[in-house]
DONU-819367 format. One record per atom (N, C-alpha, C, O): residue number from 1; residue in one letter; x, y, z. Coordinates in Angstrom, 2 decimals, padded with zeros to 5 digits. Atoms other than C-alpha are relative to their C-alpha. Example, Ala and Ser with C-alpha at 12.3 -4.5 7.8 and 13.67 -1.06 7.14 Angstrom:
2
+-----+------+---------+---------+---------+
: pos : code :      px :      py :      pz :
+-----+------+---------+---------+---------+
:   1 :    A :  000.89 : -001.19 :  000.00 :
:   1 :    A :  012.30 : -004.50 :  007.80 :
:   1 :    A :  000.90 :  001.20 :  000.00 :
:   1 :    A :  001.94 :  001.18 :  000.66 :
:   2 :    S : -000.82 : -001.19 : -000.06 :
:   2 :    S :  013.67 : -001.06 :  007.14 :
:   2 :    S : -000.77 :  001.09 :  000.73 :
:   2 :    S : -000.26 :  002.20 :  000.90 :
+-----+------+---------+---------+---------+
END
This chain:
84
+-----+------+---------+---------+---------+
: pos : code :      px :      py :      pz :
+-----+------+---------+---------+---------+
:   1 :    X :  000.85 : -001.17 :  000.00 :
:   1 :    X :  000.00 :  000.00 :  000.00 :
:   1 :    X :  000.89 :  001.24 :  000.00 :
:   1 :    X :  001.92 :  001.27 :  000.68 :
:   2 :    X : -000.74 : -001.25 :  000.06 :
:   2 :    X :  001.24 :  003.49 : -000.83 :
:   2 :    X : -000.60 :  001.01 :  000.96 :
:   2 :    X : -001.82 :  001.03 :  001.18 :
:   3 :    X :  000.47 : -001.05 : -000.90 :
:   3 :    X :  001.00 :  006.38 :  001.60 :
:   3 :    X :  000.60 :  001.32 : -000.44 :
:   3 :    X :  001.67 :  001.36 : -001.04 :
:   4 :    X : -000.49 : -001.33 :  000.32 :
:   4 :    X :  001.40 :  010.10 :  001.14 :
:   4 :    X : -000.36 :  000.95 :  001.13 :
:   4 :    X : -001.33 :  000.73 :  001.85 :
:   5 :    X :  000.31 : -001.01 : -001.01 :
:   5 :    X :  001.51 :  013.10 :  003.42 :
:   5 :    X : -000.78 :  001.15 : -000.62 :
:   5 :    X : -001.25 :  002.05 :  000.09 :
:   6 :    X :  000.74 : -001.05 :  000.70 :
:   6 :    X : -000.14 :  015.28 :  000.78 :
:   6 :    X : -001.21 : -000.62 : -000.71 :
:   6 :    X : -001.14 : -001.74 : -001.21 :
:   7 :    X :  001.17 :  000.47 :  000.73 :
:   7 :    X : -003.60 :  014.93 : -000.70 :
:   7 :    X :  000.22 :  000.21 : -001.49 :
:   7 :    X :  000.77 :  001.23 : -001.91 :
:   8 :    X : -000.10 : -000.11 :  001.45 :
:   8 :    X : -003.70 :  014.28 : -004.43 :
:   8 :    X : -001.37 :  000.05 : -000.64 :
:   8 :    X : -001.51 :  000.46 : -001.79 :
:   9 :    X :  001.39 : -000.04 :  000.47 :
:   9 :    X : -007.46 :  013.94 : -004.80 :
:   9 :    X : -000.92 : -000.06 :  001.21 :
:   9 :    X : -000.52 : -000.51 :  002.29 :
:  10 :    X :  000.98 :  000.08 : -001.08 :
:  10 :    X : -010.60 :  014.25 : -002.71 :
:  10 :    X : -001.34 : -000.37 : -000.59 :
:  10 :    X : -001.61 : -000.13 : -001.77 :
:  11 :    X :  001.34 :  000.41 :  000.43 :
:  11 :    X : -014.14 :  012.87 : -002.91 :
:  11 :    X : -001.01 :  001.04 :  000.45 :
:  11 :    X : -000.90 :  001.59 :  001.55 :
:  12 :    X :  001.09 : -000.88 : -000.38 :
:  12 :    X : -017.22 :  015.05 : -002.93 :
:  12 :    X : -001.21 : -000.30 : -000.88 :
:  12 :    X : -001.09 : -000.90 : -001.94 :
:  13 :    X :  001.23 :  000.16 :  000.79 :
:  13 :    X : -020.82 :  015.04 : -004.12 :
:  13 :    X : -000.10 :  001.19 : -000.94 :
:  13 :    X :  000.10 :  002.33 : -000.53 :
:  14 :    X :  000.14 : -001.05 :  001.01 :
:  14 :    X : -021.37 :  017.00 : -007.35 :
:  14 :    X : -001.26 : -000.27 : -000.82 :
:  14 :    X : -001.81 : -001.37 : -000.77 :
:  15 :    X :  001.11 :  000.18 :  000.94 :
:  15 :    X : -024.19 :  017.54 : -009.84 :
:  15 :    X :  000.63 : -000.06 : -001.39 :
:  15 :    X :  001.18 :  000.93 : -001.88 :
:  16 :    X : -000.57 :  000.21 :  001.33 :
:  16 :    X : -023.09 :  016.10 : -013.20 :
:  16 :    X : -001.12 : -000.33 : -000.96 :
:  16 :    X : -001.81 : -001.33 : -000.80 :
:  17 :    X :  001.06 :  000.17 :  001.01 :
:  17 :    X : -025.44 :  016.45 : -016.17 :
:  17 :    X : -001.36 : -000.21 :  000.65 :
:  17 :    X : -002.17 : -001.04 :  000.22 :
:  18 :    X :  001.31 : -000.01 : -000.65 :
:  18 :    X : -028.35 :  017.04 : -013.81 :
:  18 :    X : -000.22 : -001.07 :  001.06 :
:  18 :    X : -001.31 : -001.14 :  001.63 :
:  19 :    X :  000.15 :  001.08 : -000.97 :
:  19 :    X : -027.71 :  014.07 : -011.50 :
:  19 :    X :  001.04 :  000.17 :  001.11 :
:  19 :    X :  002.22 :  000.35 :  000.82 :
:  20 :    X : -000.93 : -000.08 : -001.12 :
:  20 :    X : -026.16 :  014.28 : -008.01 :
:  20 :    X :  000.74 : -001.32 :  000.11 :
:  20 :    X :  000.12 : -002.39 :  000.16 :
:  21 :    X : -000.81 :  001.20 :  000.01 :
:  21 :    X : -023.28 :  011.82 : -007.87 :
:  21 :    X :  001.31 :  000.23 :  000.73 :
:  21 :    X :  001.66 :  001.37 :  001.04 :
:  22 :    X : -001.30 : -000.09 : -000.66 :
:  22 :    X : -019.95 :  011.09 : -006.20 :
:  22 :    X :  001.07 :  000.31 : -001.05 :
:  22 :    X :  001.02 : -000.20 : -002.17 :
:  23 :    X : -001.09 : -000.34 :  000.92 :
:  23 :    X : -016.81 :  012.57 : -007.79 :
:  23 :    X :  001.32 : -000.01 :  000.74 :
:  23 :    X :  001.40 :  000.32 :  001.93 :
:  24 :    X : -001.36 : -000.12 : -000.52 :
:  24 :    X : -013.08 :  012.28 : -007.24 :
:  24 :    X :  000.65 :  001.15 : -000.75 :
:  24 :    X :  000.82 :  001.09 : -001.97 :
:  25 :    X : -000.58 : -001.21 :  000.58 :
:  25 :    X : -011.49 :  015.68 : -007.84 :
:  25 :    X :  001.50 :  000.00 :  000.29 :
:  25 :    X :  001.92 : -000.05 :  001.44 :
:  26 :    X : -001.45 :  000.00 : -000.16 :
:  26 :    X : -007.74 :  015.73 : -008.45 :
:  26 :    X :  000.47 :  001.40 :  000.35 :
:  26 :    X :  000.06 :  002.37 : -000.28 :
:  27 :    X : -000.40 : -001.29 : -000.55 :
:  27 :    X : -006.00 :  018.52 : -006.53 :
:  27 :    X :  000.78 :  000.88 : -000.98 :
:  27 :    X :  000.52 :  002.08 : -001.05 :
:  28 :    X : -000.87 : -000.80 :  000.86 :
:  28 :    X : -003.42 :  019.64 : -009.11 :
:  28 :    X : -000.28 : -000.17 : -001.48 :
:  28 :    X :  000.51 :  000.28 : -002.32 :
:  29 :    X :  000.35 :  000.24 :  001.41 :
:  29 :    X : -005.15 :  018.59 : -012.34 :
:  29 :    X : -001.43 :  000.45 : -000.25 :
:  29 :    X : -002.24 :  000.48 :  000.67 :
:  30 :    X :  001.37 : -000.38 :  000.36 :
:  30 :    X : -008.26 :  019.75 : -014.17 :
:  30 :    X : -000.74 : -001.24 : -000.47 :
:  30 :    X : -001.25 : -001.31 : -001.60 :
:  31 :    X :  000.66 :  001.27 :  000.29 :
:  31 :    X : -009.72 :  016.25 : -014.02 :
:  31 :    X : -000.93 : -000.33 :  001.16 :
:  31 :    X : -000.56 : -000.20 :  002.32 :
:  32 :    X :  000.96 :  000.44 : -001.00 :
:  32 :    X : -012.82 :  015.04 : -012.21 :
:  32 :    X : -000.55 : -001.35 : -000.48 :
:  32 :    X : -001.03 : -001.45 : -001.61 :
:  33 :    X :  000.60 :  001.30 :  000.31 :
:  33 :    X : -013.89 :  011.38 : -012.15 :
:  33 :    X : -001.36 : -000.06 :  000.69 :
:  33 :    X : -001.45 :  000.07 :  001.91 :
:  34 :    X :  001.34 :  000.13 : -000.58 :
:  34 :    X : -017.65 :  011.00 : -011.66 :
:  34 :    X : -000.40 : -001.47 : -000.06 :
:  34 :    X : -000.06 : -002.18 : -001.01 :
:  35 :    X :  000.36 :  001.41 : -000.12 :
:  35 :    X : -019.15 :  007.68 : -010.58 :
:  35 :    X : -001.50 : -000.15 :  000.19 :
:  35 :    X : -002.14 :  000.64 :  000.88 :
:  36 :    X :  001.41 :  000.34 : -000.20 :
:  36 :    X : -022.62 :  006.14 : -010.81 :
:  36 :    X : -000.12 : -001.50 :  000.21 :
:  36 :    X :  000.51 : -002.30 : -000.47 :
:  37 :    X :  000.23 :  001.42 : -000.31 :
:  37 :    X : -023.80 :  002.87 : -009.33 :
:  37 :    X : -000.86 : -000.62 : -001.08 :
:  37 :    X : -001.92 : -000.10 : -001.42 :
:  38 :    X :  000.76 :  000.74 :  001.01 :
:  38 :    X : -024.96 :  000.39 : -011.97 :
:  38 :    X : -000.85 : -001.05 :  000.70 :
:  38 :    X : -002.05 : -001.15 :  000.47 :
:  39 :    X :  000.68 :  001.00 : -000.81 :
:  39 :    X : -025.84 : -002.43 : -009.59 :
:  39 :    X :  000.87 : -000.27 :  001.23 :
:  39 :    X :  001.81 :  000.48 :  001.48 :
:  40 :    X : -000.73 :  000.26 : -001.24 :
:  40 :    X : -024.54 : -003.99 : -006.36 :
:  40 :    X :  001.48 : -000.28 : -000.21 :
:  40 :    X :  002.28 : -000.11 :  000.71 :
:  41 :    X : -001.39 :  000.38 :  000.25 :
:  41 :    X : -021.29 : -005.08 : -008.02 :
:  41 :    X :  000.73 :  000.85 : -001.03 :
:  41 :    X :  001.92 :  000.61 : -001.28 :
:  42 :    X : -000.62 : -000.78 :  001.06 :
:  42 :    X : -020.60 : -002.47 : -010.70 :
:  42 :    X : -000.22 :  001.49 :  000.18 :
:  42 :    X : -001.30 :  001.94 :  000.57 :
:  43 :    X :  000.06 : -001.46 :  000.00 :
:  43 :    X : -019.83 :  001.24 : -010.82 :
:  43 :    X :  000.53 :  000.47 : -001.34 :
:  43 :    X :  001.57 : -000.01 : -001.80 :
:  44 :    X : -000.42 : -000.59 :  001.26 :
:  44 :    X : -019.58 :  003.23 : -014.04 :
:  44 :    X :  000.69 :  001.31 :  000.33 :
:  44 :    X :  000.21 :  002.07 :  001.16 :
:  45 :    X : -000.72 : -001.25 : -000.23 :
:  45 :    X : -017.04 :  006.06 : -014.13 :
:  45 :    X :  000.24 :  000.74 : -001.29 :
:  45 :    X :  000.37 :  000.13 : -002.35 :
:  46 :    X : -000.30 : -000.85 :  001.14 :
:  46 :    X : -016.45 :  008.96 : -016.46 :
:  46 :    X :  001.04 :  001.01 :  000.44 :
:  46 :    X :  000.81 :  001.78 :  001.37 :
:  47 :    X : -001.04 : -000.97 : -000.29 :
:  47 :    X : -013.21 :  010.94 : -016.40 :
:  47 :    X : -000.29 :  001.25 : -000.82 :
:  47 :    X : -000.23 :  001.23 : -002.04 :
:  48 :    X :  000.34 : -001.26 :  000.65 :
:  48 :    X : -014.15 :  014.53 : -017.18 :
:  48 :    X :  001.26 :  000.87 :  000.00 :
:  48 :    X :  001.76 :  001.26 :  001.05 :
:  49 :    X : -001.19 : -000.83 :  000.15 :
:  49 :    X : -011.21 :  016.53 : -018.53 :
:  49 :    X : -000.36 :  001.25 : -000.78 :
:  49 :    X : -001.12 :  001.20 : -001.74 :
:  50 :    X :  000.28 : -001.25 :  000.67 :
:  50 :    X : -011.31 :  020.15 : -019.57 :
:  50 :    X :  000.41 : -000.09 : -001.47 :
:  50 :    X :  001.55 : -000.45 : -001.78 :
:  51 :    X : -000.27 :  000.00 :  001.43 :
:  51 :    X : -011.55 :  020.37 : -023.37 :
:  51 :    X : -000.12 : -001.35 : -000.68 :
:  51 :    X :  000.08 : -001.44 : -001.89 :
:  52 :    X :  000.13 :  001.33 :  000.58 :
:  52 :    X : -012.13 :  016.63 : -023.89 :
:  52 :    X : -001.42 : -000.49 :  000.26 :
:  52 :    X : -001.85 : -000.57 :  001.41 :
:  53 :    X :  001.37 :  000.48 : -000.15 :
:  53 :    X : -015.65 :  015.34 : -024.55 :
:  53 :    X : -000.16 : -001.25 : -000.83 :
:  53 :    X :  000.17 : -001.19 : -002.02 :
:  54 :    X :  000.65 :  000.17 : -001.28 :
:  54 :    X : -016.94 :  012.81 : -023.62 :
:  54 :    X :  000.95 : -000.37 :  001.13 :
:  54 :    X :  000.48 : -000.53 :  002.26 :
:  55 :    X : -000.93 :  000.43 : -001.05 :
:  55 :    X : -013.79 :  011.86 : -021.67 :
:  55 :    X :  000.19 : -001.50 : -000.06 :
:  55 :    X : -000.28 : -002.15 : -000.99 :
:  56 :    X : -000.27 :  001.44 : -000.04 :
:  56 :    X : -012.64 :  008.37 : -020.71 :
:  56 :    X : -001.01 : -000.69 :  000.91 :
:  56 :    X : -001.30 : -000.21 :  002.01 :
:  57 :    X :  000.97 :  000.76 : -000.78 :
:  57 :    X : -015.15 :  005.79 : -019.49 :
:  57 :    X :  000.67 : -001.21 :  000.62 :
:  57 :    X :  001.59 : -001.79 :  000.05 :
:  58 :    X : -000.53 :  001.18 : -000.64 :
:  58 :    X : -014.43 :  003.02 : -017.04 :
:  58 :    X : -001.09 : -000.71 :  000.79 :
:  58 :    X : -002.10 : -000.11 :  001.16 :
:  59 :    X :  000.93 :  000.77 : -000.83 :
:  59 :    X : -016.23 :  000.28 : -015.16 :
:  59 :    X :  000.79 : -000.68 :  001.10 :
:  59 :    X :  001.79 : -001.35 :  000.84 :
:  60 :    X : -000.62 :  000.65 : -001.16 :
:  60 :    X : -015.26 : -000.87 : -011.67 :
:  60 :    X : -000.91 : -001.14 :  000.43 :
:  60 :    X : -002.11 : -000.94 :  000.63 :
:  61 :    X :  000.77 :  001.17 : -000.38 :
:  61 :    X : -016.38 : -004.37 : -010.73 :
:  61 :    X :  000.54 : -000.58 :  001.30 :
:  61 :    X :  001.75 : -000.78 :  001.46 :
:  62 :    X : -000.38 :  000.60 : -001.28 :
:  62 :    X : -016.37 : -005.80 : -007.22 :
:  62 :    X :  000.50 : -001.42 : -000.24 :
:  62 :    X : -000.14 : -002.20 : -000.94 :
:  63 :    X : -000.56 :  001.34 :  000.08 :
:  63 :    X : -014.16 : -008.87 : -006.97 :
:  63 :    X : -000.22 : -000.66 :  001.36 :
:  63 :    X :  000.26 : -000.17 :  002.38 :
:  64 :    X :  000.33 :  000.66 : -001.26 :
:  64 :    X : -015.42 : -011.30 : -004.34 :
:  64 :    X :  000.80 : -001.28 :  000.23 :
:  64 :    X :  000.63 : -001.93 :  001.26 :
:  65 :    X : -000.84 :  001.18 : -000.15 :
:  65 :    X : -012.91 : -014.11 : -004.89 :
:  65 :    X :  001.45 :  000.41 : -000.16 :
:  65 :    X :  001.74 :  001.51 : -000.62 :
:  66 :    X : -001.43 : -000.28 :  000.14 :
:  66 :    X : -009.12 : -014.29 : -004.80 :
:  66 :    X :  000.40 : -000.01 : -001.47 :
:  66 :    X :  001.39 :  000.62 : -001.85 :
:  67 :    X : -000.31 :  000.08 :  001.42 :
:  67 :    X : -009.17 : -015.09 : -008.52 :
:  67 :    X : -000.86 :  001.00 : -000.76 :
:  67 :    X : -002.09 :  000.90 : -000.72 :
:  68 :    X :  000.79 : -001.02 :  000.69 :
:  68 :    X : -010.21 : -012.07 : -010.67 :
:  68 :    X : -000.82 : -000.59 : -001.15 :
:  68 :    X : -000.41 : -001.57 : -001.78 :
:  69 :    X :  000.84 :  000.49 :  001.10 :
:  69 :    X : -013.03 : -012.57 : -013.19 :
:  69 :    X :  000.62 :  000.37 : -001.35 :
:  69 :    X :  001.50 :  001.22 : -001.43 :
:  70 :    X : -000.46 : -000.34 :  001.34 :
:  70 :    X : -012.42 : -012.52 : -016.91 :
:  70 :    X : -000.43 :  001.42 : -000.33 :
:  70 :    X : -001.48 :  001.89 :  000.11 :
:  71 :    X :  000.35 : -001.36 :  000.40 :
:  71 :    X : -012.38 : -009.06 : -018.41 :
:  71 :    X : -001.24 : -000.04 : -000.90 :
:  71 :    X : -001.36 : -000.91 : -001.76 :
:  72 :    X :  001.22 : -000.08 :  000.79 :
:  72 :    X : -015.74 : -008.07 : -019.88 :
:  72 :    X :  000.01 :  001.29 : -000.79 :
:  72 :    X :  000.66 :  002.26 : -000.40 :
:  73 :    X :  000.08 : -001.21 :  000.82 :
:  73 :    X : -016.53 : -005.55 : -022.58 :
:  73 :    X : -000.70 :  001.11 :  000.77 :
:  73 :    X : -001.62 :  000.85 :  001.54 :
:  74 :    X :  000.63 : -001.16 : -000.62 :
:  74 :    X : -017.42 : -002.05 : -021.41 :
:  74 :    X : -001.39 :  000.20 : -000.58 :
:  74 :    X : -001.67 : -000.28 : -001.68 :
:  75 :    X :  001.33 : -000.27 :  000.54 :
:  75 :    X : -021.03 : -000.87 : -021.81 :
:  75 :    X :  000.09 :  000.73 : -001.33 :
:  75 :    X :  001.00 :  001.54 : -001.54 :
:  76 :    X :  000.00 : -000.68 :  001.30 :
:  76 :    X : -021.87 :  000.26 : -025.33 :
:  76 :    X : -001.42 :  000.40 : -000.37 :
:  76 :    X : -002.39 : -000.06 :  000.22 :
:  77 :    X :  001.31 : -000.41 :  000.53 :
:  77 :    X : -024.70 :  001.92 : -027.21 :
:  77 :    X : -000.89 :  000.62 :  001.05 :
:  77 :    X : -000.45 :  001.48 :  001.81 :
:  78 :    X :  000.99 : -000.56 : -000.93 :
:  78 :    X : -027.85 :  002.68 : -025.19 :
:  78 :    X :  000.41 : -000.19 :  001.45 :
:  78 :    X :  000.14 :  000.68 :  002.29 :
:  79 :    X : -000.40 :  000.28 : -001.37 :
:  79 :    X : -026.40 :  001.08 : -022.05 :
:  79 :    X :  001.01 :  001.04 :  000.49 :
:  79 :    X :  000.91 :  001.51 :  001.62 :
:  80 :    X : -000.99 : -001.00 : -000.38 :
:  80 :    X : -023.41 :  003.48 : -022.02 :
:  80 :    X : -000.59 :  001.39 :  000.02 :
:  80 :    X : -000.23 :  002.20 :  000.88 :
:  81 :    X :  000.57 : -001.36 :  000.11 :
:  81 :    X : -025.46 :  006.54 : -023.03 :
:  81 :    X : -000.83 :  000.40 :  001.20 :
:  81 :    X : -000.93 :  001.59 :  001.49 :
:  82 :    X :  000.82 : -000.37 : -001.13 :
:  82 :    X : -027.72 :  006.36 : -019.99 :
:  82 :    X :  000.84 :  000.52 :  001.17 :
:  82 :    X :  000.30 :  001.14 :  002.09 :
:  83 :    X : -000.88 : -000.47 : -001.06 :
:  83 :    X : -024.69 :  007.11 : -017.78 :
:  83 :    X :  000.76 :  001.26 : -000.40 :
:  83 :    X :  001.22 :  001.99 :  000.48 :
:  84 :    X : -000.82 : -001.14 :  000.46 :
:  84 :    X : -022.96 :  009.77 : -019.90 :
:  84 :    X : -000.78 :  001.28 :  000.03 :
:  84 :    X : -000.25 :  002.34 : -000.32 :
+-----+------+---------+---------+---------+
END
């Protein structure tokens, strides 16, 4: 585990595209990662960068075993658009 004496990012609630959601705001960068719960085991994330639209999308999946699951394709089409 890494430790630091300085904060590099902080979490806060923000309103993104009309929806209140959790965001990780990087202290020295113009980047905000917003997160939305998909279901009990998945969170969809969108990295919002100044001047870049729509930004980078990611999916975080809870791992409940010591062996990680196979990688799955990211949401696409209508499924991805409901979060962006």
